[in-house]
C-alpha positions as CSV (number, residue, x, y, z in Angstrom):
1,M,157.6,128.1,59.2
2,N,158.5,124.3,59.2
3,S,157.3,123.0,55.9
4,R,157.1,119.3,55.1
5,D,157.8,117.8,51.7
6,L,154.4,116.2,51.7
7,L,151.3,116.4,53.9
8,V,149.0,113.4,53.6
9,V,145.5,113.8,55.1
10,G,143.9,110.5,55.9
11,S,145.2,107.2,57.3
12,G,143.3,104.7,55.2
13,I,144.9,102.5,52.6
14,S,145.4,105.3,50.1
15,G,146.9,107.7,52.6
16,L,149.3,105.2,54.2
17,S,150.4,103.8,50.8
18,A,151.2,107.3,49.7
19,A,153.1,108.1,52.9
20,I,155.2,104.9,52.7
21,K,156.0,105.6,49.0
22,A,157.0,109.2,49.8
23,K,159.2,108.0,52.7
24,E,160.9,105.4,50.4
25,L,161.6,108.3,48.0
26,G,163.4,110.1,50.7
27,S,160.8,112.8,51.5
28,N,159.9,114.4,54.8
29,V,156.2,113.2,55.0
30,V,153.6,113.5,57.7
31,V,150.2,111.9,58.0
32,A,147.3,113.6,59.8
33,T,144.0,111.9,60.3
34,K,140.6,112.8,61.8
35,S,140.3,110.1,64.5
36,I,142.4,107.1,65.5
37,L,144.6,105.6,62.8
38,T,142.4,102.6,62.0
39,K,139.0,104.2,62.2
40,N,138.2,104.4,58.5
41,N,136.5,102.6,55.7
42,S,139.6,100.6,54.7
43,V,139.2,98.2,57.6
44,M,135.6,97.5,56.5
45,A,136.6,96.2,53.0
46,Q,136.2,92.5,53.2
47,G,135.9,90.7,49.8
48,G,139.2,91.2,48.2
49,I,141.5,93.3,45.9
50,N,141.2,92.8,42.2
51,I,144.6,91.9,40.6
52,A,144.7,89.9,37.4
53,L,147.2,87.3,38.6
54,G,145.4,84.3,37.1
55,N,146.3,82.1,40.0
56,V,143.0,80.1,40.1
57,E,141.8,80.4,36.5
58,S,142.8,82.2,33.3
59,D,142.7,86.0,33.6
60,S,144.3,89.0,32.0
61,V,144.7,92.7,32.5
62,E,142.6,93.2,29.3
63,A,139.7,91.3,30.9
64,H,140.0,93.3,34.1
65,I,139.9,96.5,32.0
66,A,136.8,95.3,30.1
67,D,135.0,94.3,33.3
68,T,135.7,97.7,34.9
69,L,134.5,99.6,31.9
70,N,131.4,97.5,31.6
71,S,130.5,98.0,35.3
72,A,131.1,101.8,34.9
73,K,128.3,102.0,32.3
74,G,130.6,103.6,29.8
75,L,131.4,106.6,32.0
76,A,135.0,105.8,33.0
77,D,138.1,107.1,31.4
78,E,139.7,104.2,29.6
79,N,143.3,105.5,30.0
80,M,142.9,105.8,33.8
81,V,141.3,102.4,34.0
82,Q,144.2,101.0,32.0
83,K,146.6,102.7,34.5
84,L,144.7,101.2,37.4
85,C,144.5,97.6,36.1
86,S,148.0,97.4,34.5
87,N,149.7,98.5,37.7
88,G,148.0,95.7,39.7
89,I,151.1,93.4,39.6
90,Q,153.3,96.1,41.0
91,S,150.7,96.7,43.8
92,A,150.7,93.0,44.5
93,E,154.4,93.0,44.8
94,F,154.3,96.0,47.2
95,L,151.7,94.2,49.3
96,E,153.9,91.1,49.4
97,Q,156.8,93.3,50.4
98,I,154.9,94.6,53.5
99,A,153.8,91.1,54.4
100,V,150.1,91.2,53.9
101,P,148.8,87.8,55.2
102,F,146.8,86.8,52.1
103,S,145.0,83.5,52.1
104,R,147.2,81.1,50.2
105,L,147.1,78.3,47.6
106,N,149.2,75.1,48.0
107,G,152.0,74.2,45.7
108,A,152.7,77.6,44.1
109,K,156.2,78.3,42.8
110,T,156.3,82.0,43.7
111,P,154.7,84.1,46.5
112,L,152.5,86.0,44.0
113,K,151.3,82.8,42.5
114,S,150.3,81.5,46.0
115,I,147.8,84.2,46.6
116,A,144.2,82.8,46.8
117,Q,141.6,84.5,44.5
118,R,137.8,84.5,44.4
119,K,135.2,85.8,42.0
120,L,133.2,89.0,42.9
121,G,130.2,90.5,41.2
122,G,130.7,91.7,37.7
123,A,134.1,89.9,37.2
124,S,134.8,87.5,34.4
125,A,137.3,85.5,36.4
126,K,138.4,84.7,40.0
127,R,140.4,87.9,40.4
128,A,140.0,89.2,44.0
129,C,143.0,88.4,46.2
130,Y,141.8,87.9,49.7
131,A,142.7,87.4,53.3
132,Q,139.7,85.4,54.5
133,D,137.0,88.2,54.8
134,Y,139.4,90.6,56.5
135,T,141.2,91.8,53.4
136,G,141.0,95.6,54.0
137,L,141.8,95.2,57.7
138,K,144.9,93.0,57.0
139,I,146.2,95.4,54.3
140,L,145.7,98.4,56.6
141,H,147.4,96.8,59.5
142,S,150.4,95.8,57.4
143,L,150.6,99.3,56.0
144,L,150.4,100.8,59.5
145,D,153.2,98.4,60.8
146,T,155.3,99.5,57.9
147,A,154.7,103.2,58.5
148,I,155.6,102.9,62.1
149,A,158.7,101.0,61.3
150,K,159.7,103.7,58.9
151,E,159.1,106.3,61.6
152,I,156.6,108.3,59.6
153,P,154.9,110.8,61.9
154,L,151.2,109.8,62.3
155,L,149.0,112.5,63.9
156,Q,145.7,111.3,65.3
157,N,142.6,113.2,66.1
158,M,143.4,116.0,63.7
159,Q,140.3,117.2,61.8
160,L,140.9,119.1,58.6
161,L,139.1,122.4,58.6
162,E,140.5,124.3,55.7
163,L,143.2,124.1,53.1
164,L,145.9,126.8,53.4
165,K,147.0,128.9,50.4
166,N,150.2,131.0,50.0
167,S,150.3,134.4,48.4
168,S,150.4,132.9,45.0
169,G,147.2,131.0,45.6
170,E,148.9,127.5,45.9
171,I,147.9,125.0,48.5
172,C,150.6,125.0,51.2
173,G,149.1,122.7,53.8
174,G,146.0,122.6,56.0
175,L,144.4,124.1,59.1
176,F,143.4,121.4,61.6
177,L,141.4,121.1,64.8
178,N,143.4,119.1,67.3
179,I,140.4,117.2,68.8
180,S,142.4,116.2,71.8
181,S,143.5,119.7,72.8
182,G,140.8,121.8,71.2
183,E,143.5,123.9,69.6
184,L,143.8,125.0,65.9
185,E,147.0,123.8,64.4
186,P,148.3,124.6,60.9
187,I,150.5,122.0,59.1
188,Y,152.5,123.5,56.2
189,A,153.8,121.4,53.3
190,K,155.4,121.9,49.9
191,R,152.7,119.5,48.5
192,T,149.5,118.3,50.0
193,L,147.6,115.0,49.3
194,I,144.0,114.4,50.4
195,A,143.0,110.8,51.1
196,T,140.1,111.3,53.4
197,G,137.5,109.0,51.9
198,G,134.0,109.6,50.6
199,F,130.8,110.7,52.2
200,G,128.7,107.6,52.6
201,A,128.0,108.1,56.3
202,L,125.8,111.1,55.5
203,Y,123.1,108.6,54.6
204,S,121.0,106.8,57.2
205,K,121.5,103.4,55.7
206,H,125.2,102.9,55.0
207,T,128.1,100.5,55.6
208,N,130.7,103.2,56.2
209,S,132.7,104.3,59.2
210,A,131.0,107.1,61.1
211,N,134.0,109.3,60.1
212,T,133.2,109.1,56.4
213,T,131.4,112.4,56.1
214,G,133.2,114.1,53.2
215,D,135.3,116.5,55.2
216,G,138.2,116.5,52.8
217,I,135.9,116.8,49.8
218,A,134.1,119.8,51.3
219,A,137.5,121.5,52.1
220,I,138.5,121.1,48.5
221,L,135.2,122.7,47.3
222,R,135.7,125.6,49.7
223,A,139.2,126.1,48.4
224,G,138.0,126.3,44.8
225,G,138.7,122.7,43.6
226,V,136.5,120.9,41.1
227,L,134.2,118.1,42.3
228,S,132.5,115.7,39.9
229,D,130.2,112.7,39.7
230,L,128.8,113.2,43.2
231,E,125.5,111.8,42.1
232,F,127.0,108.4,41.6
233,V,126.5,106.6,44.9
234,Q,126.8,102.8,45.1
235,F,124.5,100.7,47.1
236,H,125.9,97.4,48.3
237,P,123.3,94.6,47.8
238,T,123.7,92.8,51.0
239,T,123.7,94.3,54.5
240,L,122.0,92.9,57.6
241,K,118.3,94.1,57.6
242,G,118.0,97.2,59.8
243,R,121.6,97.0,61.1
244,N,123.9,98.8,58.5
245,I,126.3,95.8,58.8
246,L,128.0,94.8,55.6
247,I,127.8,91.2,54.4
248,S,130.7,90.9,52.0
249,E,130.3,90.1,48.3
250,S,132.6,87.2,49.1
251,A,129.5,85.4,50.6
252,R,128.0,85.3,47.1
253,G,131.4,84.8,45.5
254,E,131.7,81.5,47.5
255,G,128.2,80.4,46.3
256,G,125.7,82.2,48.5
257,L,122.2,82.6,46.9
258,L,119.6,85.4,47.1
259,L,116.1,84.2,47.8
260,N,112.8,86.1,48.3
261,S,110.2,85.2,50.9
262,D,108.6,82.9,48.3
263,N,111.9,80.9,48.3
264,E,112.6,82.0,44.7
265,R,115.9,83.1,43.2
266,F,115.3,86.3,41.2
267,I,118.8,87.6,40.1
268,D,122.3,86.4,39.1
269,E,124.0,86.8,42.5
270,L,127.3,87.8,40.8
271,G,125.9,90.5,38.6
272,T,127.2,94.0,39.0
273,R,126.2,95.7,42.2
274,D,123.8,98.2,40.7
275,K,121.8,95.4,39.1
276,V,121.8,93.2,42.1
277,A,120.9,96.0,44.5
278,M,118.1,97.2,42.3
279,A,116.6,93.7,42.0
280,I,116.6,93.4,45.8
281,F,115.0,96.8,46.1
282,Q,112.3,95.9,43.7
283,Q,111.5,92.7,45.7
284,L,111.3,94.8,48.9
285,Q,109.1,97.3,47.2
286,S,106.7,94.5,46.2
287,G,106.3,93.6,49.8
288,K,108.6,90.6,49.9
289,S,111.6,90.0,52.2
290,V,115.0,89.0,50.8
291,Y,117.4,86.5,52.3
292,L,121.0,85.4,51.8
293,D,121.3,81.6,51.8
294,M,124.7,80.2,52.7
295,R,123.5,76.9,54.2
296,H,124.6,74.8,51.3
297,I,128.2,76.1,51.5
298,G,128.9,74.2,54.7
299,K,129.9,75.3,58.2
300,E,133.5,74.3,57.9
301,K,134.1,76.1,54.6
302,L,132.3,79.2,55.9
303,Q,134.4,79.3,59.1
304,H,137.6,79.0,57.1
305,L,136.8,81.6,54.4
306,M,134.4,84.0,56.1
307,P,134.8,83.9,59.9
308,Q,134.1,87.6,60.2
309,E,130.7,87.3,58.4
310,L,129.6,84.4,60.6
311,K,130.5,86.4,63.8
312,L,128.8,89.6,62.6
313,I,125.6,87.8,61.6
314,K,125.5,85.9,64.8
315,Q,126.2,89.0,66.9
316,Y,123.8,91.4,65.2
317,A,121.1,89.2,63.7
318,K,121.2,86.3,66.2
319,V,121.3,83.9,63.3
320,D,123.7,81.0,62.5
321,A,124.3,81.6,58.8
322,S,125.5,78.0,58.3
323,E,122.1,76.8,59.2
324,E,119.6,79.6,58.7
325,L,118.6,82.3,56.2
326,V,120.0,85.8,56.7
327,E,117.6,88.7,56.0
328,I,119.3,91.4,54.0
329,E,118.7,94.8,52.3
330,P,120.8,97.2,50.2
331,A,122.6,100.2,51.8
332,V,125.0,103.0,50.7
333,H,128.5,101.6,50.4
334,Y,130.7,103.7,48.2
335,T,130.8,107.2,46.6
336,M,132.2,107.2,43.0
337,G,132.5,111.0,42.8
338,G,134.9,113.3,44.6
339,A,137.7,115.7,43.8
340,L,138.3,115.6,40.0
341,V,141.9,114.7,39.4
342,D,143.9,114.6,36.1
343,E,146.2,111.8,35.0
344,H,148.9,113.0,37.5
345,F,146.3,113.0,40.4
346,K,146.4,116.8,40.6
347,V,143.1,118.2,41.8
348,V,141.6,120.3,39.0
349,G,141.3,124.0,40.0
350,L,144.0,123.9,42.7
351,K,147.8,124.2,42.6
352,G,150.2,122.1,44.5
353,F,147.4,119.7,45.6
354,F,146.7,116.0,44.9
355,A,144.0,113.5,45.9
356,A,143.7,109.7,45.9
357,G,141.2,107.0,46.9
358,E,137.5,107.6,47.5
359,A,138.0,111.3,48.1
360,S,139.1,111.7,44.5
361,N,137.4,111.0,41.2
362,A,140.1,109.5,39.0
363,R,137.3,108.4,36.6
364,V,137.9,104.7,37.0
365,H,134.5,103.7,38.5
366,G,132.1,105.7,36.3
367,A,128.5,105.2,37.5
368,N,129.1,101.9,39.3
369,R,132.3,100.6,40.8
370,L,133.4,97.0,40.1
371,G,133.5,95.0,43.3
372,G,137.2,94.6,44.4
373,N,138.5,97.7,42.6
374,S,138.3,100.1,45.5
375,L,141.2,98.4,47.3
376,L,143.2,98.3,44.1
377,E,142.6,102.0,43.5
378,A,143.5,102.7,47.1
379,V,146.9,101.0,46.9
380,T,147.8,101.7,43.3
381,F,146.8,105.3,43.1
382,G,148.0,105.9,46.6
383,L,151.5,104.8,45.5
384,L,151.4,106.6,42.1
385,S,149.9,109.9,43.5
386,A,152.8,110.2,46.0
387,Q,155.3,109.8,43.3
388,E,153.6,112.3,41.1
389,A,153.3,114.8,43.9
390,L,157.0,114.6,44.8
391,E,158.0,114.9,41.1
392,S,155.9,118.1,40.9
393,T,157.2,121.6,41.5
394,P,157.1,122.2,45.3
395,V,155.1,125.1,46.7
396,V,157.3,127.8,48.2
């Protein structure tokens, strides 16, 4: 039986960050993913990644922690939130190392200080580092280029069916359906890490990849792992009406306004997502329509900062967002719950098994994730979980 040091299931930002870290630590790592390597939620993250660099205005890790806890409605673990936010600088350095093409500021003395930042909902400062409105896509492509350069095996079209256990009841890999061949294929490993994302695509109105159906989370449950906080599902305030197309929070971060059909503003556009989404829902329930207004921002600025938004709105709504109102509605965006992990990212209830990213519940989002924290969790906890896994006792 050929057993790898680490099996990573999932090729999003969490999974690839973990695999690259494992390779850098000298391990024999393999990545298996359900579809093609870039078909996941990571590429759909647009607004930015929260890191308290303070490049545009005063900011601090402490302020980031406070904003995260406030958004979580008191249901996050403060120690895990501190781990997330305080490791942001190291994550930024890692992203610089793999050459993520962030939007840049002029005149900065160091590469980190040149990263442009914007304010997202619920933040007390301009904290989200961004690459126009393609942030998740650019990070994922840089990770993928790095993984290929490091010759990490990347197995596509491999759908996880079950987790495998040895005679001692420890997780020793996974049983996969090779979608291309139709064959069942086991992959054995001394440690296994799930980074398969959430389950948002189970809803009719959602912004997720069609692949985001909770396969990894379900496999964990069947194997005896503990799941928690599955009831906490985040609705993004702004998607194209009837289209399930995300309009990034960056649109409001750059000054976009929310108007009802009476041409009235009715909510602070940069409030936390739960409050903004609920306010929009209440307007819709009262029989009014709701619109995103970006006309005052200016076409040139919109094309520079949010080219993807303009293209998507034009393609799917047949609207020029620089000159017209854009009709919107909330939709499911993110699932806060998942496999419960401890401070070492071990899945509670299973041995030799770890989880990171949206598939896990590291207790950093509570009842409502702070915009910009998902990419930070994906990178930071992807890196840390791989290190923790490789420092753990291997499964024999």
